[in-house]
C-alpha positions in Angstrom: 0.0 0.0 0.0 1.3 3.5 -0.8 0.3 6.9 0.5 -2.7 8.5 -1.2 -1.8 10.1 -4.6 -3.7 11.7 -7.3 -4.3 8.9 -9.7 -4.7 11.0 -12.8 -1.7 12.6 -14.5 -1.6 16.3 -14.9 -3.4 17.4 -18.0 -1.4 18.8 -20.9 -0.5 22.4 -20.5 -3.0 24.7 -22.2 -6.0 22.4 -21.9 -9.0 23.1 -19.7 -10.3 19.8 -18.2 -13.7 20.0 -16.6 -12.3 18.6 -13.3 -9.5 21.1 -13.0 -10.6 22.3 -9.6 -10.5 18.6 -8.3 -7.1 18.2 -9.9 -5.8 21.3 -8.1 -7.2 20.0 -4.7 -5.6 16.6 -5.2 -2.2 18.1 -6.1 -2.4 20.6 -3.2 -3.3 17.7 -0.8 -0.1 15.9 -1.8 2.1 19.0 -1.5 0.7 20.2 1.8 1.1 16.7 3.2 4.6 16.0 1.9 6.2 19.4 2.4 4.0 21.5 4.6 2.1 24.8 4.1 5.2 27.0 4.7 7.4 25.1 2.2 5.3 25.4 -0.9 3.9 28.3 -3.0 1.0 28.7 -5.3 3.4 28.4 -8.2 4.4 24.8 -7.0 0.7 23.8 -7.0 0.1 25.4 -10.4 3.1 23.5 -11.8 1.8 20.2 -10.4 -1.4 20.6 -12.5 0.4 22.1 -15.5 -1.3 25.5 -15.4 0.0 29.1 -14.8 -0.4 30.8 -11.4 -3.0 33.2 -12.9 -5.2 30.2 -13.8 -4.9 28.8 -10.3 -6.1 32.1 -8.8 -9.3 31.8 -10.9 -10.2 28.9 -8.6 -8.7 29.9 -5.3 -8.0 33.3 -3.9 -4.8 32.2 -2.2 -2.9 29.4 -0.4 -5.0 29.6 2.8 -8.2 29.4 0.7 -6.9 26.3 -1.0 -5.7 24.7 2.2 -9.2 25.2 3.7 -10.7 23.5 0.6 -8.2 20.6 0.9 -9.1 19.9 4.5 -12.8 20.2 4.0 -12.7 18.0 1.0 -10.8 15.3 3.0 -13.4 15.4 5.8 -16.3 14.7 3.4 -15.9 10.9 3.1 -15.4 10.6 6.8 -18.7 12.3 7.6 -20.4 10.3 4.8 -19.2 7.0 6.2 -20.1 7.8 9.8 -23.6 9.0 8.8 -24.3 5.5 7.5 -22.2 3.5 10.0 -23.9 1.0 12.3 -21.5 -0.4 14.9 -24.1 -3.0 15.9 -23.0 -4.8 12.7 -19.5 -5.0 14.0 -17.6 -6.8 11.3 -18.9 -4.6 8.5 -18.4 -1.4 10.4 -14.9 -2.2 11.5 -13.9 -3.1 8.0 -15.3 0.2 6.6 -13.5 2.2 9.3 -10.2 0.5 8.6 -10.6 1.1 4.8 -11.3 4.7 5.6 -8.0 5.1 7.5 -6.1 3.5 4.6 -7.8 5.4 1.8 -7.4 8.9 3.5 -4.0 8.5 5.0 -3.0 12.2 4.6 -5.9 13.5 6.7 -4.3 13.4 10.1 -1.3 15.5 9.2 -3.5 18.0 7.2 -5.9 18.4 10.1 -3.5 18.4 13.0 -0.4 20.1 11.5 -1.5 22.2 8.7 -4.9 23.6 9.8 -3.2 26.0 12.1 -2.2 28.0 9.0 -5.8 28.9 8.3 -7.5 32.2 9.2 -9.4 32.2 12.5 -12.7 32.0 10.6 -11.7 29.1 8.5 -10.1 27.3 11.4 -13.3 27.6 13.3 -15.2 26.0 10.3 -12.8 23.0 10.3 -13.1 22.6 14.1 -16.8 22.6 13.9 -16.8 20.0 11.2 -14.4 17.8 13.2 -16.5 18.2 16.3 -19.6 17.1 14.2 -17.6 14.0 13.0 -16.7 13.2 16.6 -20.4 13.7 17.6 -21.5 11.2 14.9 -19.1 8.6 16.1 -20.2 9.1 19.7 -23.8 8.5 18.7 -22.9 5.3 16.8 -20.9 4.1 19.9 -23.8 4.7 22.3 -26.2 2.9 20.0 -23.9 -0.1 20.0 -23.0 0.2 23.7 -25.9 1.9 25.5 -24.3 1.3 28.9 -21.6 3.9 28.1 -21.9 7.4 29.6 -21.8 10.3 27.1 -18.2 11.2 28.1 -17.0 7.6 27.9 -18.5 7.3 24.4 -16.8 10.6 23.4 -13.4 9.2 24.6 -13.7 5.9 22.8 -14.9 7.7 19.6 -11.9 10.0 19.6 -9.6 7.0 20.4 -10.9 5.3 17.2 -10.2 8.5 15.2 -6.7 8.6 16.7 -6.1 5.0 15.6 -7.3 5.7 12.1 -5.2 8.9 11.7 -2.1 7.5 13.4 -0.7 6.2 10.1 -0.7 9.8 8.7 2.4 10.5 10.7 4.6 7.6 9.5 5.5 5.8 6.3 5.3 2.2 7.5 3.8 -0.1 4.8 2.1 -3.5 4.8 0.1 -5.4 2.2 -3.4 -3.8 2.3 -5.2 -6.8 3.6 -2.7 -7.2 6.4 -2.8 -3.4 7.2 -6.6 -3.4 7.3 -6.5 -6.4 9.7 -4.1 -4.6 12.0 -6.3 -1.4 12.1 -9.4 -3.5 12.5 -8.0 -5.3 15.5 -7.1 -2.0 17.1 -10.6 -0.6 16.5 -12.1 -3.7 17.9 -10.0 -3.3 21.1 -11.2 0.3 21.5 -14.8 -0.7 20.9 -14.7 -3.3 23.6 -12.6 -1.3 26.1 -14.1 -0.6 29.6 -13.8 2.9 30.9 -12.8 3.4 34.6 -15.6 4.3 36.9 -13.8 7.5 38.0 -14.1 8.9 34.6 -16.2 11.9 35.3 -17.2 15.5 34.7 -15.2 18.1 32.7 -12.5 19.8 34.7 -10.9 23.2 34.0 -7.2 23.5 33.5 -5.5 25.4 36.3 -3.4 28.4 35.2 -0.3 27.1 37.0 2.6 29.1 38.4 5.2 31.2 36.7 8.8 30.2 37.3 11.1 32.7 39.1 13.8 32.1 36.4 13.2 34.4 33.4 14.7 31.8 31.2 12.3 29.1 32.4 9.4 31.5 32.1 10.3 32.2 28.5 10.7 28.6 27.7 7.3 27.6 29.3 5.5 30.4 27.4 7.2 29.5 24.1 6.0 25.9 24.4 2.5 27.0 25.0 2.5 29.5 22.1 4.3 27.3 19.6 1.9 24.4 20.4 -1.2 26.6 20.1 -0.2 28.9 17.2 2.6 27.0 15.4 6.2 27.9 15.4 6.0 30.2 12.4 3.0 32.1 13.9 4.9 33.3 16.9 7.8 35.8 17.2 10.4 35.7 20.0 9.3 39.3 21.0 5.7 38.0 21.3 6.9 35.4 23.8 8.9 37.9 25.7 6.0 40.3 25.9 3.7 37.6 27.2 6.0 37.1 30.3 6.9 40.8 30.7 10.4 40.7 29.2 11.0 43.3 26.5 13.8 44.5 24.3 17.2 43.0 23.9 17.1 41.4 27.4 15.1 38.5 25.8 18.2 37.5 23.8 20.3 37.2 27.0 18.3 34.0 27.6 17.7 32.6 24.1 19.7 34.1 21.2 17.0 33.0 18.6 13.5 31.7 18.5 14.9 28.4 17.2 16.9 28.0 20.4 13.6 28.0 22.3 12.2 25.2 20.1 15.4 23.2 20.3 15.6 23.4 24.1 11.9 22.4 24.5 12.3 19.3 22.2 15.6 18.2 23.8 14.0 18.4 27.3 11.1 16.3 26.2 13.3 13.7 24.6 15.6 13.5 27.6 12.6 13.1 30.0 11.2 10.2 28.0 14.5 8.3 27.9 15.0 8.9 31.7 11.7 7.3 32.3 12.5 4.5 29.9 15.8 3.8 31.7 14.1 3.7 35.1 11.4 1.3 33.8 14.0 -1.1 32.4 15.8 -1.0 35.7 12.8 -1.8 37.8 10.4 -4.0 35.6 10.1 -7.6 36.4 9.4 -8.8 32.9 8.5 -7.5 29.4 4.8 -7.3 30.2 5.5 -5.3 33.4 7.8 -3.0 31.5 5.3 -2.4 28.7 2.6 -1.7 31.2 4.8 0.8 33.0 5.7 2.5 29.7 2.0 3.0 28.9 1.5 4.6 32.3 4.6 6.7 32.2 4.1 7.9 28.7 0.4 8.8 29.3 1.3 10.8 32.4 4.0 12.6 30.4 1.6 13.5 27.6 -0.9 15.0 30.1 1.8 16.9 32.0 3.6 18.1 28.9 1.1 18.1 26.1 2.6 21.2 24.7 6.0 19.5 24.2 4.3 16.5 22.7 2.6 18.7 20.2 5.9 20.2 19.2 7.4 16.7 18.8 4.6 15.9 16.4 4.3 19.1 14.3 7.4 21.3 14.6 10.5 19.2 13.9 10.7 20.6 10.4 11.8 23.9 11.8 15.0 22.5 13.3 18.3 22.7 11.4 18.9 19.5 9.3 21.4 17.9 11.7 19.2 18.5 14.8 16.1 17.4 12.9 17.7 14.2 12.0 18.9 13.6 15.6 15.4 14.3 16.9 13.8 11.9 14.5 16.3 9.3 15.2 15.7 9.7 19.0 12.0 9.3 18.4 12.5 6.2 16.3 14.7 4.6 18.9 12.3 5.4 21.7 9.4 3.7 19.8 11.7 0.8 19.0 12.0 0.0 22.7 8.2 -0.3 22.9 8.3 -2.5 19.8 11.1 -4.6 21.3 9.0 -5.3 24.4 5.8 -6.0 22.4 7.7 -8.5 20.2 9.1 -10.2 23.3 5.5 -10.9 24.3 4.3 -11.6 20.7 7.3 -13.3 19.0 5.4 -14.2 15.9 4.2 -10.7 15.1 5.4 -8.9 12.0 7.8 -6.1 13.2 6.2 -3.5 11.0 2.7 -4.5 12.2 4.0 -4.3 15.8 5.4 -0.8 15.2 2.1 0.3 13.7 0.3 -1.0 16.8 2.6 0.9 19.1 2.4 4.1 17.1 -1.4 3.9 17.2 -1.3 3.5 21.0 0.9 6.5 21.4 -1.4 8.5 19.2 -4.4 7.8 21.4 -2.5 9.2 24.4 -1.1 12.2 22.4 -4.5 13.2 21.0 -6.4 12.7 24.3 -3.9 14.9 26.1 -3.9 17.6 23.4 -7.7 17.8 22.9 -9.2 20.3 25.4 -12.8 19.1 25.0 -11.8 15.7 26.3 -10.5 17.1 29.6 -12.4 15.3 32.3 -11.6 13.9 35.8 -9.9 10.6 35.4 -9.1 11.0 31.7 -5.5 9.9 32.1 -6.5 6.7 33.9 -9.0 6.0 31.1 -6.3 6.5 28.5 -4.0 4.2 30.4 -6.7 1.5 30.4 -7.0 1.9 26.6 -3.3 1.9 26.0 -2.8 -1.2 28.2 -5.5 -3.1 26.3 -4.2 -2.1 22.9 -0.7 -3.5 23.7 -1.3 -6.2 26.4 -4.7 -7.7 25.8 
């Protein structure tokens, strides 16, 4: 199986195919997914469909307008499937969901990484559509499992979405039938998962305290702002102003904005490997170690969801050498999870095992970063889900 691609070649230059708008959206989808909004121009998209930039502007007013159309277009088949989905017919429904995840593999990156480049109005439209999709899946879950509370069904619904979009963030490949089976097994596990009884009403996030150290205050604020607005949407002076540090004194702590991002990512990576080391030193066997990892990582995502967001969406802004080192560290961290999983399941395909681990991590990442899921006991519920996905 390969990543989604436009199946039709670009039309000959100078022709006017009736589906030109659809061809533009397909080409832009590929480019936004592969290279990111900041790294392409309208001329790149025009070239991909063999037209001049002026012809492109007859269809879209600008790159933001086109990105908005790309994401909305990608969400249409998701809504259509969920409107017709009936989870009481389990085998059919699970197969349809798994196929959806494979057929629209770009959607997770476009929605989670690229949508932040939209205008506030268009971003609100996308968020409303995604909430509607989550609401549809919640309804389908409660029809199939009427014993679930509304909040429990919301969590399980978003966990299924996390599983289905997790493959957007990696390039692992399996034969389609095998890949569909892996995704189907993960969805089945979520569908059958219990939710802890302590899972309760929505809680408000506390504002927290400000560190005495100006350097630490700048770093904490940078993490929040980068995670919320994206690295390119924030200036170092904006960060300084938010913590009451103005002028050149900002640069006494961090010479550049990139230094703030690098420091945040390095701290997050170091914290994960320190926890990993402690788990290996204290676990009694692979199952114990894997269970401890699920708990440790889930707690980390809830305590440091801003850093987790940067690890997922902002690595491209590091210099090449540091970017490579950060990706290698992430790969090695995940490999330890895969190693433990394969110790428990020695006949499993290593690629399938990594896909399963990455889906489990995505459930934790997305739950911690989704404000509307914030409820009392959410971290315990996510630990239950992660444990079942890897140890059941």
